[in-house]
VOKE-754524 format. One record per residue (C-alpha): x, y, z; residue number from 1. Coordinates in nm, 2 decimals, padded with zeros to 4 digits. Layout:
<nodes>
{px:X; py:Y; pz:Z; num:NUM} $
...
</nodes>
This chain:
<nodes>
{px:00.00; py:00.00; pz:00.00; num:1} $
{px:00.14; py:00.34; pz:-00.10; num:2} $
{px:00.10; py:00.63; pz:00.15; num:3} $
{px:00.09; py:00.97; pz:00.00; num:4} $
{px:00.19; py:01.26; pz:00.23; num:5} $
{px:00.05; py:01.59; pz:00.13; num:6} $
{px:00.30; py:01.87; pz:00.12; num:7} $
{px:00.27; py:02.15; pz:00.37; num:8} $
{px:00.12; py:02.47; pz:00.24; num:9} $
{px:00.37; py:02.76; pz:00.19; num:10} $
{px:00.33; py:03.12; pz:00.12; num:11} $
{px:00.57; py:03.36; pz:-00.06; num:12} $
{px:00.73; py:03.64; pz:00.13; num:13} $
{px:00.81; py:03.98; pz:-00.03; num:14} $
{px:01.18; py:03.90; pz:-00.03; num:15} $
{px:01.12; py:03.58; pz:-00.23; num:16} $
{px:01.15; py:03.33; pz:00.06; num:17} $
{px:00.88; py:03.09; pz:00.14; num:18} $
{px:00.74; py:03.02; pz:00.49; num:19} $
{px:00.54; py:02.72; pz:00.60; num:20} $
{px:00.19; py:02.79; pz:00.72; num:21} $
{px:00.08; py:02.64; pz:01.04; num:22} $
{px:-00.18; py:02.38; pz:00.97; num:23} $
{px:-00.53; py:02.41; pz:01.13; num:24} $
{px:-00.46; py:02.07; pz:01.27; num:25} $
{px:-00.27; py:02.23; pz:01.56; num:26} $
{px:-00.57; py:02.44; pz:01.66; num:27} $
{px:-00.79; py:02.13; pz:01.65; num:28} $
{px:-00.54; py:01.95; pz:01.87; num:29} $
{px:-00.54; py:02.24; pz:02.12; num:30} $
{px:-00.92; py:02.24; pz:02.14; num:31} $
{px:-00.92; py:01.87; pz:02.18; num:32} $
{px:-00.67; py:01.89; pz:02.47; num:33} $
{px:-00.89; py:02.15; pz:02.64; num:34} $
{px:-01.20; py:01.93; pz:02.60; num:35} $
{px:-01.02; py:01.63; pz:02.74; num:36} $
{px:-00.89; py:01.83; pz:03.03; num:37} $
{px:-01.24; py:01.96; pz:03.11; num:38} $
{px:-01.39; py:01.61; pz:03.08; num:39} $
{px:-01.12; py:01.47; pz:03.31; num:40} $
{px:-01.18; py:01.75; pz:03.56; num:41} $
{px:-01.55; py:01.69; pz:03.56; num:42} $
{px:-01.50; py:01.31; pz:03.61; num:43} $
{px:-01.27; py:01.36; pz:03.91; num:44} $
{px:-01.53; py:01.60; pz:04.06; num:45} $
{px:-01.81; py:01.36; pz:04.00; num:46} $
{px:-01.64; py:01.08; pz:04.19; num:47} $
{px:-01.60; py:01.31; pz:04.49; num:48} $
{px:-01.23; py:01.38; pz:04.51; num:49} $
{px:-01.19; py:01.56; pz:04.84; num:50} $
{px:-01.43; py:01.84; pz:04.77; num:51} $
{px:-01.30; py:01.92; pz:04.43; num:52} $
{px:-01.54; py:02.16; pz:04.25; num:53} $
{px:-01.65; py:02.08; pz:03.90; num:54} $
{px:-01.62; py:02.30; pz:03.59; num:55} $
{px:-01.98; py:02.41; pz:03.63; num:56} $
{px:-01.94; py:02.52; pz:03.99; num:57} $
{px:-01.63; py:02.71; pz:03.90; num:58} $
{px:-01.80; py:02.88; pz:03.61; num:59} $
{px:-02.09; py:02.98; pz:03.83; num:60} $
{px:-01.85; py:03.13; pz:04.09; num:61} $
{px:-01.67; py:03.31; pz:03.81; num:62} $
{px:-02.00; py:03.45; pz:03.69; num:63} $
{px:-02.07; py:03.58; pz:04.04; num:64} $
{px:-01.73; py:03.75; pz:04.07; num:65} $
{px:-01.77; py:03.91; pz:03.73; num:66} $
{px:-02.12; py:04.03; pz:03.81; num:67} $
{px:-02.01; py:04.22; pz:04.12; num:68} $
{px:-01.70; py:04.35; pz:03.96; num:69} $
{px:-01.46; py:04.17; pz:04.20; num:70} $
{px:-01.29; py:03.96; pz:03.93; num:71} $
{px:-01.23; py:04.26; pz:03.70; num:72} $
{px:-01.08; py:04.46; pz:03.99; num:73} $
{px:-00.85; py:04.18; pz:04.09; num:74} $
{px:-00.74; py:04.11; pz:03.73; num:75} $
{px:-00.66; py:04.48; pz:03.67; num:76} $
{px:-00.46; py:04.50; pz:04.00; num:77} $
{px:-00.26; py:04.19; pz:03.92; num:78} $
{px:-00.20; py:04.29; pz:03.56; num:79} $
{px:-00.07; py:04.62; pz:03.67; num:80} $
{px:00.18; py:04.47; pz:03.91; num:81} $
{px:00.29; py:04.20; pz:03.66; num:82} $
{px:00.32; py:04.44; pz:03.37; num:83} $
{px:00.52; py:04.70; pz:03.57; num:84} $
{px:00.76; py:04.44; pz:03.72; num:85} $
{px:00.80; py:04.25; pz:03.39; num:86} $
{px:00.85; py:04.57; pz:03.19; num:87} $
{px:01.11; py:04.72; pz:03.43; num:88} $
{px:01.29; py:04.38; pz:03.47; num:89} $
{px:01.31; py:04.34; pz:03.09; num:90} $
{px:01.42; py:04.70; pz:03.02; num:91} $
{px:01.71; py:04.66; pz:03.27; num:92} $
{px:01.80; py:04.30; pz:03.17; num:93} $
{px:01.86; py:04.36; pz:02.80; num:94} $
{px:02.12; py:04.64; pz:02.84; num:95} $
{px:02.29; py:04.46; pz:03.13; num:96} $
{px:02.30; py:04.13; pz:02.93; num:97} $
{px:02.44; py:04.32; pz:02.63; num:98} $
{px:02.71; py:04.48; pz:02.85; num:99} $
{px:02.80; py:04.14; pz:03.00; num:100} $
{px:02.82; py:03.97; pz:02.66; num:101} $
{px:03.00; py:04.24; pz:02.47; num:102} $
{px:03.25; py:04.38; pz:02.73; num:103} $
{px:03.47; py:04.13; pz:02.92; num:104} $
{px:03.53; py:04.38; pz:03.20; num:105} $
{px:03.15; py:04.43; pz:03.25; num:106} $
{px:03.11; py:04.06; pz:03.25; num:107} $
{px:03.37; py:04.01; pz:03.52; num:108} $
{px:03.21; py:04.28; pz:03.74; num:109} $
{px:02.84; py:04.19; pz:03.69; num:110} $
{px:02.83; py:03.82; pz:03.64; num:111} $
{px:02.91; py:03.72; pz:04.00; num:112} $
{px:02.62; py:03.93; pz:04.13; num:113} $
{px:02.38; py:03.80; pz:03.86; num:114} $
{px:02.47; py:03.44; pz:03.93; num:115} $
{px:02.45; py:03.49; pz:04.30; num:116} $
{px:02.10; py:03.64; pz:04.30; num:117} $
{px:01.98; py:03.38; pz:04.05; num:118} $
{px:02.03; py:03.11; pz:04.32; num:119} $
{px:01.81; py:03.30; pz:04.57; num:120} $
{px:01.44; py:03.25; pz:04.51; num:121} $
{px:01.26; py:03.58; pz:04.47; num:122} $
{px:01.02; py:03.47; pz:04.73; num:123} $
{px:01.30; py:03.47; pz:04.98; num:124} $
{px:01.35; py:03.84; pz:04.92; num:125} $
{px:00.99; py:03.92; pz:05.05; num:126} $
{px:01.09; py:03.97; pz:05.42; num:127} $
{px:01.37; py:04.20; pz:05.32; num:128} $
{px:01.15; py:04.39; pz:05.07; num:129} $
{px:00.89; py:04.45; pz:05.34; num:130} $
{px:01.15; py:04.58; pz:05.59; num:131} $
{px:01.33; py:04.81; pz:05.33; num:132} $
{px:01.04; py:04.91; pz:05.11; num:133} $
{px:00.73; py:04.90; pz:05.33; num:134} $
{px:00.40; py:04.73; pz:05.25; num:135} $
{px:00.28; py:04.94; pz:04.96; num:136} $
{px:00.29; py:04.86; pz:04.59; num:137} $
{px:00.67; py:04.90; pz:04.56; num:138} $
{px:00.78; py:04.58; pz:04.73; num:139} $
{px:00.52; py:04.38; pz:04.53; num:140} $
{px:00.64; py:04.52; pz:04.20; num:141} $
{px:01.00; py:04.48; pz:04.31; num:142} $
{px:00.97; py:04.11; pz:04.38; num:143} $
{px:00.81; py:04.05; pz:04.04; num:144} $
{px:01.07; py:04.28; pz:03.88; num:145} $
{px:01.35; py:04.07; pz:04.03; num:146} $
{px:01.20; py:03.74; pz:03.90; num:147} $
{px:01.17; py:03.88; pz:03.55; num:148} $
{px:01.51; py:04.04; pz:03.55; num:149} $
{px:01.70; py:03.74; pz:03.66; num:150} $
{px:01.53; py:03.52; pz:03.39; num:151} $
{px:01.58; py:03.77; pz:03.11; num:152} $
{px:01.94; py:03.89; pz:03.17; num:153} $
{px:02.09; py:03.55; pz:03.13; num:154} $
{px:01.91; py:03.50; pz:02.80; num:155} $
{px:02.03; py:03.84; pz:02.67; num:156} $
{px:02.39; py:03.77; pz:02.78; num:157} $
{px:02.39; py:03.43; pz:02.62; num:158} $
{px:02.25; py:03.57; pz:02.30; num:159} $
{px:02.54; py:03.81; pz:02.26; num:160} $
{px:02.80; py:03.54; pz:02.35; num:161} $
{px:02.66; py:03.29; pz:02.10; num:162} $
{px:02.67; py:03.53; pz:01.80; num:163} $
{px:02.85; py:03.36; pz:01.52; num:164} $
{px:03.21; py:03.49; pz:01.52; num:165} $
{px:03.22; py:03.45; pz:01.14; num:166} $
{px:02.96; py:03.72; pz:01.10; num:167} $
{px:03.15; py:03.96; pz:01.33; num:168} $
{px:03.48; py:03.89; pz:01.15; num:169} $
{px:03.32; py:03.94; pz:00.81; num:170} $
{px:03.17; py:04.27; pz:00.92; num:171} $
{px:03.52; py:04.38; pz:01.04; num:172} $
{px:03.68; py:04.28; pz:00.71; num:173} $
{px:03.42; py:04.50; pz:00.53; num:174} $
{px:03.53; py:04.80; pz:00.74; num:175} $
{px:03.24; py:04.80; pz:01.00; num:176} $
{px:03.31; py:04.98; pz:01.33; num:177} $
{px:03.23; py:04.82; pz:01.66; num:178} $
{px:02.92; py:05.04; pz:01.69; num:179} $
{px:02.79; py:04.92; pz:01.35; num:180} $
{px:02.87; py:04.56; pz:01.43; num:181} $
{px:02.68; py:04.58; pz:01.75; num:182} $
{px:02.38; py:04.75; pz:01.60; num:183} $
{px:02.37; py:04.55; pz:01.27; num:184} $
{px:02.50; py:04.21; pz:01.37; num:185} $
{px:02.49; py:04.15; pz:01.74; num:186} $
{px:02.15; py:04.29; pz:01.82; num:187} $
{px:01.96; py:04.11; pz:01.53; num:188} $
{px:02.15; py:03.78; pz:01.60; num:189} $
{px:02.07; py:03.79; pz:01.97; num:190} $
{px:01.70; py:03.90; pz:01.93; num:191} $
{px:01.57; py:03.54; pz:01.94; num:192} $
{px:01.75; py:03.47; pz:02.27; num:193} $
{px:01.61; py:03.80; pz:02.42; num:194} $
{px:01.26; py:03.71; pz:02.32; num:195} $
{px:01.29; py:03.36; pz:02.46; num:196} $
{px:01.42; py:03.52; pz:02.78; num:197} $
{px:01.13; py:03.76; pz:02.79; num:198} $
{px:00.89; py:03.47; pz:02.77; num:199} $
{px:01.07; py:03.29; pz:03.05; num:200} $
{px:01.07; py:03.61; pz:03.25; num:201} $
{px:00.70; py:03.66; pz:03.19; num:202} $
{px:00.63; py:03.31; pz:03.33; num:203} $
{px:00.85; py:03.39; pz:03.63; num:204} $
{px:00.66; py:03.72; pz:03.69; num:205} $
{px:00.32; py:03.55; pz:03.69; num:206} $
{px:00.46; py:03.26; pz:03.91; num:207} $
{px:00.58; py:03.52; pz:04.17; num:208} $
{px:00.25; py:03.72; pz:04.17; num:209} $
{px:00.07; py:03.52; pz:04.43; num:210} $
{px:00.35; py:03.54; pz:04.68; num:211} $
{px:00.41; py:03.91; pz:04.60; num:212} $
{px:00.05; py:03.98; pz:04.69; num:213} $
{px:00.11; py:03.83; pz:05.03; num:214} $
{px:00.26; py:04.18; pz:05.11; num:215} $
{px:-00.05; py:04.35; pz:05.26; num:216} $
{px:-00.25; py:04.35; pz:04.94; num:217} $
{px:-00.62; py:04.45; pz:04.94; num:218} $
{px:-00.69; py:04.33; pz:04.58; num:219} $
{px:-00.55; py:04.11; pz:04.32; num:220} $
{px:-00.59; py:03.75; pz:04.20; num:221} $
{px:-00.33; py:03.62; pz:04.45; num:222} $
{px:-00.49; py:03.81; pz:04.73; num:223} $
{px:-00.83; py:03.67; pz:04.64; num:224} $
{px:-00.70; py:03.32; pz:04.64; num:225} $
{px:-00.53; py:03.36; pz:04.98; num:226} $
{px:-00.86; py:03.49; pz:05.12; num:227} $
{px:-01.05; py:03.20; pz:04.97; num:228} $
{px:-00.81; py:02.96; pz:05.13; num:229} $
{px:-00.91; py:03.08; pz:05.48; num:230} $
{px:-01.27; py:02.98; pz:05.41; num:231} $
{px:-01.19; py:02.67; pz:05.21; num:232} $
{px:-01.36; py:02.83; pz:04.91; num:233} $
{px:-01.21; py:02.61; pz:04.64; num:234} $
{px:-01.42; py:02.75; pz:04.36; num:235} $
{px:-01.28; py:03.09; pz:04.41; num:236} $
{px:-00.93; py:02.95; pz:04.42; num:237} $
{px:-00.99; py:02.77; pz:04.09; num:238} $
{px:-01.12; py:03.09; pz:03.93; num:239} $
{px:-00.80; py:03.27; pz:04.03; num:240} $
{px:-00.59; py:02.99; pz:03.90; num:241} $
{px:-00.77; py:02.98; pz:03.57; num:242} $
{px:-00.76; py:03.36; pz:03.54; num:243} $
{px:-00.38; py:03.37; pz:03.60; num:244} $
{px:-00.33; py:03.09; pz:03.35; num:245} $
{px:-00.54; py:03.25; pz:03.08; num:246} $
{px:-00.38; py:03.60; pz:03.12; num:247} $
{px:-00.03; py:03.45; pz:03.12; num:248} $
{px:-00.11; py:03.24; pz:02.81; num:249} $
{px:-00.25; py:03.55; pz:02.62; num:250} $
{px:00.06; py:03.76; pz:02.71; num:251} $
{px:00.29; py:03.47; pz:02.61; num:252} $
{px:00.11; py:03.43; pz:02.27; num:253} $
{px:00.16; py:03.81; pz:02.21; num:254} $
{px:00.53; py:03.77; pz:02.28; num:255} $
{px:00.54; py:03.47; pz:02.05; num:256} $
{px:00.37; py:03.67; pz:01.78; num:257} $
{px:00.63; py:03.95; pz:01.83; num:258} $
{px:00.91; py:03.70; pz:01.81; num:259} $
{px:00.78; py:03.57; pz:01.47; num:260} $
{px:00.75; py:03.92; pz:01.33; num:261} $
{px:01.10; py:04.03; pz:01.45; num:262} $
{px:01.28; py:03.71; pz:01.36; num:263} $
{px:01.11; py:03.63; pz:01.02; num:264} $
{px:01.46; py:03.56; pz:00.88; num:265} $
{px:01.50; py:03.26; pz:01.11; num:266} $
{px:01.41; py:02.92; pz:00.97; num:267} $
{px:01.13; py:02.74; pz:01.16; num:268} $
{px:01.01; py:02.38; pz:01.19; num:269} $
</nodes>
């Protein structure tokens, strides 16, 4: 029996190159995975797993929180903290990573501190942040900033270090200055590493959110989950978990879209 494999659809780019279109099959698989997950969740709930709420109970609780405005208020508060911490962490991590990768002196001065703080969980900084920064918004954003920075700076540094020396030498042979090489060769070549580091940093920022909102918060998804824990309100906890997951997924997809736009020259599988 002969099996015929249909070729993948391609589309022409303005520069003459061709890119492979993502098949709709992946979307179908994603939806199938979600359906299977919901079915498994409903099954575990129906057999009475230690008070586990089912999808319908969680959806009903989410409707209540949406109706009274609580969920929207918490989402906006958490988004503000994550966005500020992530943006500040990334904005600092990229130049620091470039400095470490491009200048050996800067690497020798900065790398010990970066590697030292990378081994300390951001959550362990919370007591120190409270003592030094108080209990306002600043320590919450600082803890998230630290998590995002430490994840992104290493990726930016590695991106510069891994630039193909052949490209740099070829540019020098053609008379390019260090400034031109850095702007036209190093930055474009390290962009994929930076964007991957940003995605990792974003995950770290969301992963630190719940602990950051332990610091005398009055609103936020992490705060709401901690309050629900006191009353054994599992439905509210699940609403918070799902909200964090969905928001993180959407922001990650946006970063992935930016990565594809900025690194269109890179071959993909």
